[in-house]
All heavy atoms as an XYZ file, in Angstrom:
733
protein
N     -19.505    -13.574     34.378
C     -19.638    -12.176     34.121
C     -20.459    -11.999     32.853
O     -20.216    -12.609     31.853
C     -18.239    -11.580     33.941
C     -18.280    -10.125     33.626
S     -16.650     -9.401     33.415
C     -16.364     -8.845     35.081
N     -21.399    -11.098     32.856
C     -22.230    -10.818     31.755
C     -21.483    -10.050     30.644
O     -20.673     -9.221     30.981
C     -23.462    -10.046     32.154
N     -21.743    -10.414     29.431
C     -21.125     -9.755     28.270
C     -21.725     -8.400     28.097
O     -22.956     -8.211     28.100
C     -21.301    -10.622     27.037
C     -20.350    -10.287     25.933
C     -20.543    -11.331     24.893
C     -19.410    -11.212     23.898
N     -19.487    -12.125     22.805
N     -20.908     -7.354     27.911
C     -21.378     -6.002     27.654
C     -21.922     -5.932     26.260
O     -21.198     -6.006     25.270
C     -20.235     -5.029     27.839
C     -20.669     -3.575     27.750
O     -21.799     -3.306     27.325
O     -19.858     -2.693     28.027
N     -23.252     -5.714     26.130
C     -23.858     -5.637     24.776
C     -23.564     -4.371     24.002
O     -23.863     -4.264     22.855
C     -25.350     -5.844     24.916
O     -25.927     -4.789     25.678
N     -22.928     -3.392     24.706
C     -22.603     -2.167     24.007
C     -21.292     -2.235     23.256
O     -20.945     -1.377     22.493
C     -22.541     -0.988     24.977
O     -21.456     -1.175     25.906
N     -20.551     -3.326     23.473
C     -19.280     -3.487     22.791
C     -19.513     -4.213     21.459
O     -20.130     -5.259     21.417
C     -18.259     -4.310     23.662
C     -17.979     -3.536     24.944
C     -16.995     -4.593     22.862
C     -17.154     -4.323     25.938
N     -19.042     -3.564     20.415
C     -19.192     -4.166     19.073
C     -18.015     -5.104     18.807
O     -16.886     -4.739     19.000
C     -19.182     -3.060     17.970
C     -20.296     -2.041     18.195
C     -19.238     -3.658     16.569
C     -20.264     -0.848     17.360
N     -18.273     -6.346     18.475
C     -17.228     -7.323     18.225
C     -16.295     -6.849     17.113
O     -16.750     -6.198     16.100
C     -17.944     -8.561     17.821
C     -19.372     -8.377     18.107
C     -19.578     -6.933     18.242
N     -15.005     -7.108     17.235
C     -14.050     -6.618     16.290
C     -14.380     -6.992     14.834
O     -14.268     -6.097     13.924
C     -12.635     -7.151     16.635
C     -11.545     -6.527     15.774
C     -11.168     -5.217     15.924
C     -10.892     -7.302     14.849
C     -10.226     -4.646     15.115
C      -9.913     -6.782     14.092
C      -9.565     -5.452     14.191
N     -14.709     -8.220     14.489
C     -15.063     -8.560     13.092
C     -16.188     -7.703     12.556
O     -16.199     -7.327     11.393
C     -15.419    -10.039     13.121
C     -14.722    -10.531     14.310
C     -14.743     -9.423     15.348
N     -17.104     -7.357     13.412
C     -18.229     -6.478     12.961
C     -17.716     -5.084     12.588
O     -18.215     -4.460     11.698
C     -19.267     -6.375     14.085
O     -19.834     -7.676     14.296
N     -16.755     -4.611     13.330
C     -16.179     -3.294     13.032
C     -15.504     -3.341     11.646
O     -15.624     -2.417     10.848
C     -15.138     -2.891     14.096
C     -15.695     -2.492     15.458
C     -14.530     -2.242     16.406
C     -16.568     -1.216     15.276
N     -14.771     -4.374     11.389
C     -14.073     -4.525     10.029
C     -15.119     -4.566      8.948
O     -14.986     -3.887      7.952
C     -13.169     -5.799     10.061
C     -12.652     -5.984      8.673
C     -12.048     -5.622     11.035
N     -16.164     -5.370      9.123
C     -17.173     -5.528      8.087
C     -17.924     -4.198      7.885
O     -18.394     -3.948      6.746
C     -18.152     -6.641      8.449
N     -18.112     -3.407      8.932
C     -18.898     -2.186      8.833
C     -18.129     -0.993      8.266
O     -18.747     -0.003      7.900
C     -19.410     -1.826     10.213
N     -16.814     -1.126      8.184
C     -15.980     -0.017      7.653
C     -16.243      0.209      6.161
O     -16.319     -0.682      5.397
C     -14.500     -0.290      7.875
C     -14.143     -0.269      9.325
C     -12.626     -0.408      9.497
N     -11.992      0.813      9.032
C     -11.183      0.848      7.956
N     -10.950     -0.158      7.255
N     -10.666      1.984      7.583
N     -16.317      1.511      5.749
C     -16.406      1.757      4.324
C     -15.094      1.423      3.661
O     -14.055      1.448      4.269
C     -16.690      3.269      4.260
C     -16.234      3.773      5.597
C     -16.350      2.684      6.585
N     -15.148      1.073      2.385
C     -13.921      0.654      1.625
C     -13.639      1.533      0.449
O     -13.260      1.040     -0.620
C     -14.102     -0.786      1.217
C     -14.306     -1.724      2.369
C     -14.729     -3.110      1.873
N     -15.215     -3.888      2.950
C     -14.509     -4.747      3.642
N     -13.238     -4.871      3.385
N     -15.013     -5.434      4.618
N     -13.822      2.800      0.563
C     -13.610      3.669     -0.600
C     -12.119      3.769     -0.930
O     -11.294      3.975     -0.065
C     -14.163      5.032     -0.229
C     -14.053      5.090      1.250
C     -14.204      3.628      1.715
N     -11.814      3.650     -2.157
C     -10.482      3.914     -2.668
C      -9.339      3.112     -2.107
O      -8.224      3.533     -2.180
C     -10.199      5.429     -2.499
C     -11.165      6.304     -3.218
C     -10.698      7.722     -3.258
N      -9.275      7.771     -3.610
C      -8.421      8.528     -3.005
N      -8.781      9.394     -2.102
N      -7.100      8.529     -3.307
N      -9.612      2.007     -1.473
C      -8.542      1.207     -0.828
C      -7.452      0.805     -1.887
O      -6.264      1.032     -1.651
C      -9.087      0.041     -0.120
N      -7.858      0.247     -2.996
C      -6.921     -0.137     -4.017
C      -6.124      1.027     -4.572
O      -4.912      0.916     -4.759
C      -7.690     -0.874     -5.171
N      -6.797      2.152     -4.742
C      -6.108      3.369     -5.183
C      -5.054      3.801     -4.146
O      -3.968      4.258     -4.532
C      -7.096      4.517     -5.494
C      -7.945      4.234     -6.708
C      -9.246      3.542     -6.349
O      -9.476      3.269     -5.175
O     -10.017      3.326     -7.275
N      -5.403      3.764     -2.925
C      -4.511      4.214     -1.868
C      -3.261      3.315     -1.820
O      -2.184      3.759     -1.658
C      -5.187      4.177     -0.482
C      -4.315      4.765      0.615
C      -5.122      5.110      1.824
N      -4.199      5.644      2.781
C      -4.278      5.385      4.121
N      -5.227      4.616      4.534
N      -3.406      5.901      4.929
N      -3.469      2.001     -2.004
C      -2.347      1.048     -2.018
C      -1.437      1.391     -3.215
O      -0.215      1.448     -3.086
C      -2.807     -0.411     -2.111
C      -1.652     -1.370     -2.348
C      -3.522     -0.785     -0.747
N      -2.034      1.618     -4.417
C      -1.293      1.940     -5.566
C      -0.454      3.203     -5.382
O       0.686      3.289     -5.754
C      -2.238      2.100     -6.776
O      -2.919      0.839     -6.992
C      -1.445      2.430     -8.056
N      -1.124      4.209     -4.796
C      -0.407      5.436     -4.517
C       0.749      5.264     -3.568
O       1.809      5.850     -3.741
C      -1.414      6.497     -3.927
C      -2.391      7.023     -4.936
C      -3.562      7.828     -4.319
O      -3.481      8.065     -3.071
O      -4.509      8.184     -5.055
N       0.501      4.519     -2.511
C       1.604      4.268     -1.532
C       2.778      3.552     -2.186
O       3.941      3.931     -1.982
C       1.103      3.456     -0.366
C       0.332      4.122      0.735
C      -0.342      3.136      1.695
C       1.251      5.020      1.538
N       2.473      2.533     -2.934
C       3.553      1.754     -3.566
C       4.268      2.521     -4.698
O       5.425      2.200     -4.960
C       2.979      0.417     -4.130
C       2.398     -0.524     -3.072
C       1.783     -1.754     -3.768
C       3.482     -0.949     -2.099
N       3.639      3.520     -5.306
C       4.262      4.259     -6.365
C       5.177      5.348     -5.834
O       5.988      5.924     -6.590
C       3.157      4.923     -7.268
N       5.071      5.657     -4.565
C       5.914      6.737     -3.981
C       7.400      6.322     -3.952
O       7.676      5.158     -3.751
C       5.435      7.029     -2.590
C       4.074      7.694     -2.486
C       3.622      7.947     -1.076
N       4.646      8.766     -0.386
C       4.321      9.457      0.738
N       3.102      9.392      1.221
N       5.284     10.180      1.286
N       8.263      7.265     -4.198
C       9.707      6.930     -4.156
C      10.115      6.552     -2.716
O      11.077      5.822     -2.550
C      10.428      8.225     -4.563
C       9.368      9.297     -4.734
C       7.996      8.668     -4.603
N       9.387      6.993     -1.762
C       9.638      6.655     -0.343
C       8.602      5.720      0.173
O       8.175      5.821      1.347
C       9.727      7.922      0.501
C       8.350      8.688      0.566
O       7.515      8.432     -0.361
O       8.144      9.470      1.517
N       8.212      4.721     -0.612
C       7.127      3.822     -0.262
C       7.351      3.128      1.052
O       6.473      2.971      1.864
C       6.868      2.796     -1.368
N       8.585      2.620      1.265
C       8.843      1.902      2.520
C       8.615      2.813      3.739
O       8.017      2.439      4.712
C      10.258      1.356      2.538
C      10.551      0.450      3.721
C      11.864     -0.288      3.579
O      12.607     -0.104      2.611
O      12.199     -0.998      4.554
N       9.100      4.047      3.654
C       8.938      4.988      4.764
C       7.422      5.404      4.874
O       6.927      5.501      6.014
C       9.770      6.263      4.495
N       6.749      5.529      3.793
C       5.323      5.908      3.793
C       4.498      4.824      4.482
O       3.615      5.109      5.285
C       4.817      6.205      2.415
N       4.765      3.553      4.109
C       4.086      2.460      4.772
C       4.431      2.380      6.215
O       3.600      2.191      7.091
C       4.336      1.110      4.030
C       3.762     -0.057      4.822
C       3.776      1.220      2.604
N       5.739      2.556      6.549
C       6.192      2.513      7.896
C       5.592      3.578      8.783
O       5.456      3.438     10.026
N       5.158      4.706      8.164
C       4.551      5.822      8.925
C       3.043      5.559      9.187
O       2.452      6.285      9.941
C       4.693      7.137      8.152
C       6.108      7.639      8.184
O       6.905      7.197      9.082
O       6.416      8.519      7.312
N       2.451      4.583      8.545
C       1.032      4.252      8.807
C       0.867      3.733     10.198
O       1.736      3.006     10.700
C       0.526      3.253      7.761
C       0.411      3.650      6.313
C       0.034      2.422      5.494
C      -0.586      4.742      6.099
N      -0.264      4.068     10.788
C      -0.533      3.453     12.085
C      -0.840      1.947     11.800
O      -1.168      1.588     10.705
C      -1.735      4.081     12.774
O      -2.902      3.790     12.071
N      -0.675      1.130     12.836
C      -0.989     -0.259     12.667
C      -2.441     -0.475     12.169
O      -2.689     -1.253     11.268
C      -0.761     -1.082     13.997
C      -1.293     -2.429     13.932
C       0.686     -1.044     14.351
N      -3.329      0.268     12.800
C      -4.755      0.191     12.422
C      -4.983      0.543     10.953
O      -5.718     -0.132     10.220
C      -5.665      1.038     13.353
C      -5.652      0.558     14.755
C      -4.515      1.090     15.572
O      -3.678      1.888     15.097
O      -4.363      0.736     16.745
N      -4.347      1.608     10.475
C      -4.503      2.055      9.100
C      -3.980      0.963      8.172
O      -4.632      0.632      7.147
C      -3.792      3.361      8.833
C      -4.530      4.561      9.382
O      -5.716      4.448      9.654
O      -3.915      5.634      9.459
N      -2.777      0.463      8.477
C      -2.215     -0.600      7.613
C      -3.109     -1.860      7.599
O      -3.422     -2.394      6.577
C      -0.792     -0.955      8.086
C      -0.143     -2.077      7.349
C       0.011     -1.750      5.870
C       1.233     -2.440      7.975
N      -3.535     -2.292      8.799
C      -4.363     -3.485      8.884
C      -5.666     -3.370      8.110
O      -6.015     -4.246      7.325
C      -4.689     -3.739     10.362
C      -5.553     -4.963     10.537
C      -5.038     -6.259     10.424
C      -6.887     -4.827     10.867
C      -5.862     -7.383     10.595
C      -7.702     -5.939     11.046
C      -7.206     -7.217     10.913
O      -7.998     -8.286     11.088
N      -6.375     -2.238      8.282
C      -7.611     -2.084      7.573
C      -7.403     -1.916      6.097
O      -8.230     -2.355      5.259
C      -8.388     -0.885      8.140
C      -8.949     -1.150      9.521
C      -8.727     -0.288     10.590
C      -9.723     -2.295      9.790
C      -9.219     -0.529     11.862
C     -10.243     -2.580     11.027
C      -9.956     -1.652     12.049
O     -10.503     -1.908     13.307
N      -6.318     -1.277      5.712
C      -6.047     -1.131      4.268
C      -5.796     -2.510      3.667
O      -6.337     -2.806      2.590
C      -4.792     -0.217      4.089
C      -4.492      0.200      2.729
C      -5.666      0.910      1.999
C      -3.278      1.179      2.710
N      -5.023     -3.354      4.307
C      -4.744     -4.669      3.873
C      -6.088     -5.481      3.778
O      -6.371     -6.160      2.796
C      -3.737     -5.426      4.744
C      -3.692     -6.908      4.491
C      -2.348     -4.812      4.631
N      -6.895     -5.385      4.814
C      -8.165     -6.074      4.848
C      -9.086     -5.588      3.760
O      -9.860     -6.344      3.137
C      -8.846     -5.972      6.203
C      -8.148     -6.774      7.280
C      -8.002     -8.198      6.831
C      -8.154     -9.093      7.971
N      -8.113    -10.510      7.560
N      -9.058     -4.272      3.482
C      -9.952     -3.668      2.485
C      -9.637     -4.112      1.076
O     -10.500     -4.318      0.234
C      -9.937     -2.145      2.535
C     -10.641     -1.537      3.707
O     -11.395     -2.298      4.378
O     -10.517     -0.333      3.997
N      -8.314     -4.331      0.744
C      -7.982     -4.774     -0.562
C      -7.821     -6.287     -0.625
O      -7.677     -6.851     -1.708
C      -6.664     -4.082     -1.090
C      -6.872     -2.617     -1.236
C      -5.473     -4.436     -0.280
N      -7.823     -6.941      0.509
C      -7.660     -8.359      0.644
C      -6.165     -8.751      0.758
O      -5.377     -8.238     -0.054
C      -8.288     -9.149     -0.528
C      -8.432    -10.642     -0.210
O      -7.429    -11.384     -0.368
O      -9.493    -11.040      0.301
N      -5.846     -9.520      1.736
C      -4.454     -9.852      1.984
C      -3.800    -10.482      0.772
O      -2.619    -10.143      0.469
C      -4.411    -10.836      3.182
C      -3.027    -11.287      3.621
C      -2.123    -10.084      3.941
C      -3.104    -12.224      4.800
N      -4.503    -11.253      0.015
C      -3.950    -11.846     -1.209
C      -3.474    -10.827     -2.230
O      -2.536    -11.063     -2.985
C      -4.936    -12.821     -1.869
N      -4.075     -9.680     -2.198
C      -3.707     -8.609     -3.140
C      -2.807     -7.527     -2.488
O      -2.528     -6.490     -3.179
C      -4.989     -7.935     -3.686
C      -5.839     -8.906     -4.501
O      -5.255     -9.796     -5.171
O      -7.086     -8.778     -4.462
N      -2.398     -7.737     -1.293
C      -1.647     -6.703     -0.535
C      -0.244     -7.139     -0.201
O       0.368     -6.544      0.654
C      -2.412     -6.309      0.654
N       0.282     -8.176     -0.857
C       1.599     -8.691     -0.441
C       2.672     -7.590     -0.610
O       3.516     -7.470      0.229
C       1.964     -9.901     -1.304
C       1.207    -11.145     -0.872
N       1.565    -11.902      0.168
C       0.085    -11.673     -1.361
C       0.733    -12.896      0.328
N      -0.217    -12.764     -0.637
N       2.636     -6.835     -1.658
C       3.711     -5.790     -1.837
C       3.602     -4.762     -0.723
O       4.627     -4.255     -0.257
C       3.509     -5.092     -3.176
O       3.727     -6.025     -4.237
N       2.417     -4.451     -0.266
C       2.230     -3.521      0.855
C       2.763     -4.108      2.165
O       3.519     -3.454      2.889
C       0.763     -3.159      1.000
C       0.345     -2.120      1.992
C       0.961     -0.748      1.634
C      -1.128     -2.051      2.153
N       2.393     -5.382      2.412
C       2.815     -6.040      3.629
C       4.349     -6.160      3.692
O       4.954     -6.046      4.773
C       2.093     -7.431      3.804
C       2.670     -8.242      4.982
C       0.612     -7.188      3.917
N       4.967     -6.415      2.547
C       6.408     -6.563      2.497
C       7.133     -5.262      2.961
O       8.284     -5.337      3.452
C       6.868     -6.877      1.082
C       6.539     -8.298      0.641
C       6.881     -8.564     -0.799
O       7.382     -7.616     -1.499
O       6.694     -9.683     -1.210
N       6.480     -4.162      2.821
C       7.085     -2.854      3.271
C       6.812     -2.522      4.706
O       7.293     -1.560      5.226
C       6.601     -1.746      2.359
C       6.985     -1.846      0.862
C       6.366     -0.686      0.077
C       8.512     -1.888      0.712
N       5.947     -3.299      5.375
C       5.606     -3.028      6.787
C       6.847     -3.260      7.651
O       7.677     -4.086      7.395
C       4.468     -3.926      7.224
N       6.849     -2.495      8.756
C       7.882     -2.705      9.733
C       7.599     -4.015     10.489
O       6.420     -4.504     10.452
C       7.915     -1.570     10.744
O       6.722     -1.588     11.539
C       8.091     -0.177     10.077
N       8.614     -4.608     11.090
C       8.367     -5.810     11.865
C       7.260     -5.595     12.985
O       6.428     -6.483     13.139
C       9.693     -6.119     12.543
C      10.713     -5.481     11.609
C      10.022     -4.236     11.073
N       7.214     -4.460     13.546
C       6.208     -4.207     14.549
C       4.815     -4.090     13.960
O       3.819     -4.651     14.482
C       6.507     -2.865     15.312
C       7.756     -2.918     16.151
C       9.071     -2.752     15.362
O       9.014     -2.319     14.183
O      10.119     -3.022     15.931
N       4.676     -3.459     12.814
C       3.375     -3.396     12.084
C       2.921     -4.782     11.722
O       1.767     -5.138     11.879
C       3.503     -2.525     10.837
C       3.591     -1.062     11.065
C       3.892     -0.314      9.781
O       4.759     -0.679      8.994
N       3.195      0.770      9.565
N       3.884     -5.561     11.157
C       3.540     -6.958     10.754
C       3.031     -7.737     11.908
O       2.011     -8.395     11.825
C       4.746     -7.594     10.093
C       4.485     -8.928      9.536
C       3.739     -9.088      8.343
C       5.039    -10.044     10.152
C       3.569    -10.338      7.807
C       4.787    -11.295      9.631
C       4.042    -11.457      8.453
N       3.772     -7.734     13.011
C       3.346     -8.532     14.200
C       2.007     -8.056     14.739
O       1.144     -8.883     15.037
C       4.395     -8.282     15.353
C       4.017     -9.043     16.615
C       3.963    -10.536     16.435
O       4.899    -11.089     15.941
N       2.866    -11.170     16.824
N       1.733     -6.745     14.728
C       0.449     -6.274     15.212
C      -0.694     -6.674     14.299
O      -1.794     -6.956     14.777
C       0.471     -4.709     15.404
S       1.505     -4.200     16.811
N      -0.451     -6.646     13.017
C      -1.511     -7.045     12.060
C      -1.861     -8.528     12.265
O      -2.991     -8.923     12.283
C      -0.992     -6.842     10.622
S      -1.039     -5.096     10.089
N      -0.810     -9.320     12.471
C      -1.027    -10.754     12.756
C      -1.842    -10.890     14.056
O      -2.813    -11.671     14.109
C       0.256    -11.551     12.818
C       0.838    -11.659     11.433
C       0.051    -12.964     13.445
C       2.238    -12.247     11.412
N      -1.459    -10.146     15.050
C      -2.171    -10.226     16.355
C      -3.603     -9.866     16.191
O      -4.478    -10.509     16.731
C      -1.517     -9.336     17.386
C      -0.184     -9.855     17.895
O       0.095    -11.043     17.741
O       0.589     -9.026     18.492
N      -3.874     -8.836     15.369
C      -5.303     -8.468     15.189
C      -6.084     -9.565     14.454
O      -7.281     -9.678     14.681
C      -5.360     -7.138     14.339
C      -4.915     -5.917     15.096
C      -4.751     -4.763     14.107
C      -5.961     -5.549     16.160
N      -5.433    -10.371     13.623
C      -6.139    -11.378     12.897
C      -6.271    -12.703     13.678
O      -7.210    -13.395     13.401
C      -5.440    -11.630     11.564
C      -6.266    -11.233     10.341
O      -7.278    -10.574     10.540
O      -5.897    -11.644      9.265
N      -5.369    -13.004     14.511
C      -5.384    -14.322     15.153
C      -5.969    -14.380     16.521
O      -6.125    -15.450     17.075
C      -3.991    -15.030     15.143
C      -3.010    -14.326     16.057
C      -3.472    -15.157     13.750
C      -1.729    -15.061     16.316
N      -6.268    -13.221     17.119
C      -6.875    -13.218     18.385
C      -8.372    -12.871     18.305
O      -8.763    -11.941     17.681
C      -6.245    -12.213     19.328
C      -4.897    -12.695     19.820
C      -3.698    -12.297     19.342
C      -4.640    -13.542     20.912
N      -2.668    -12.968     20.022
C      -3.251    -13.753     21.016
C      -5.469    -14.250     21.779
C      -2.644    -14.576     21.936
C      -4.848    -15.078     22.712
C      -3.476    -15.194     22.790
N      -9.200    -13.719     18.958
C     -10.596    -13.424     19.084
C     -10.876    -13.290     20.583
O     -10.978    -14.313     21.261
C     -11.404    -14.614     18.517
C     -12.903    -14.339     18.550
O     -13.286    -13.208     18.912
O     -13.610    -15.291     18.299
N     -10.849    -12.102     21.040
C     -10.870    -11.738     22.485
C      -9.689    -12.385     23.137
O      -8.565    -12.000     22.833
C     -12.201    -12.106     23.093
C     -13.326    -11.271     22.523
C     -14.652    -11.527     23.145
O     -14.753    -12.136     24.167
N     -15.701    -11.057     22.557
N      -9.867    -13.435     23.933
C      -8.715    -14.074     24.623
C      -8.434    -15.443     24.032
O      -7.679    -16.227     24.623
C      -8.931    -14.151     26.125
C     -10.130    -14.990     26.497
O     -10.952    -15.315     25.621
O     -10.234    -15.380     27.659
N      -8.980    -15.746     22.848
C      -8.782    -17.055     22.209
C      -7.966    -16.861     20.955
O      -8.183    -15.992     20.155
C     -10.111    -17.724     21.899
C     -10.995    -17.973     23.104
C     -10.370    -19.032     24.033
O      -9.969    -20.073     23.595
N     -10.310    -18.686     25.270
N      -6.993    -17.816     20.764
C      -6.228    -17.813     19.503
C      -7.059    -18.455     18.401
O      -7.696    -19.484     18.642
C      -4.956    -18.600     19.691
C      -3.750    -17.822     20.249
C      -2.631    -18.829     20.520
C      -3.340    -16.758     19.305
N      -7.035    -17.838     17.243
C      -7.645    -18.446     16.005
C      -6.528    -18.584     14.996
O      -6.328    -17.769     14.134
C      -8.741    -17.593     15.519
N      -5.696    -19.670     15.194
C      -4.477    -19.791     14.416
C      -4.763    -19.983     12.871
O      -3.833    -19.796     12.116
C      -3.693    -21.010     14.928
C      -3.077    -20.769     16.322
C      -2.357    -22.013     16.767
C      -2.113    -19.580     16.300
N      -5.971    -20.287     12.469
C      -6.234    -20.425     11.057
C      -6.039    -19.063     10.356
O      -5.791    -19.038      9.156
C      -7.606    -20.941     10.803
C      -8.733    -20.172     11.492
O      -8.486    -19.664     12.619
O      -9.828    -20.096     10.941
N      -6.119    -17.969     11.108
C      -5.834    -16.709     10.541
C      -4.357    -16.382     10.307
O      -3.983    -15.425      9.665
N      -3.478    -17.206     10.869
C      -2.056    -16.974     10.743
C      -1.481    -17.354      9.396
O      -0.670    -16.659      8.814
C      -1.307    -17.740     11.855
C       0.217    -17.655     11.917
C       0.600    -16.169     12.124
C       0.728    -18.490     13.016
N      -1.922    -18.468      8.859
C      -1.342    -18.970      7.628
C      -1.365    -17.993      6.419
O      -0.303    -17.786      5.802
C      -2.100    -20.265      7.178
C      -1.467    -20.870      5.943
C      -2.134    -22.197      5.564
N      -2.210    -23.152      6.657
C      -1.254    -24.055      6.959
N      -0.149    -24.087      6.227
N      -1.407    -24.905      7.936
N      -2.435    -17.228      6.166
C      -2.368    -16.324      5.085
C      -1.322    -15.200      5.262
O      -0.752    -14.735      4.249
C      -3.788    -15.665      5.072
C      -4.669    -16.651      5.740
C      -3.751    -17.338      6.790
N      -0.982    -14.830      6.404
C       0.009    -13.780      6.670
C       1.435    -14.366      6.382
O       2.326    -13.591      6.094
C      -0.077    -13.264      8.096
C      -1.249    -12.369      8.279
C      -2.435    -12.761      8.766
C      -1.312    -10.999      7.988
N      -3.297    -11.628      8.822
C      -2.577    -10.585      8.374
C      -0.424    -10.068      7.448
C      -3.010     -9.257      8.184
C      -0.819     -8.782      7.277
C      -2.145     -8.357      7.649
N       1.602    -15.639      6.588
C       2.963    -16.203      6.379
C       3.112    -16.735      4.975
O       4.159    -16.763      4.394
C       3.150    -17.359      7.401
C       3.029    -16.923      8.828
C       3.259    -18.127      9.764
C       4.062    -15.851      9.171
């Protein structure tokens, strides 16, 4: 089956996203009295891109507040490359 050239690969989408104010947004979320609820209200995509924008190494406090479902989905987004597992992406999350 021929590959559809109109589909943008997922890593390209992440690289192409603008990164304005990501660190400020994380700081604002973590400073809220209802930080756990605020993070839990984020869509998986919003949380994932926010973590990627500030770098996972700098987002541990944010990831700690994620719901189990958000956490699992973020891992899934990082370790799957189409239908192939890329397990090297798992270690940083754990």
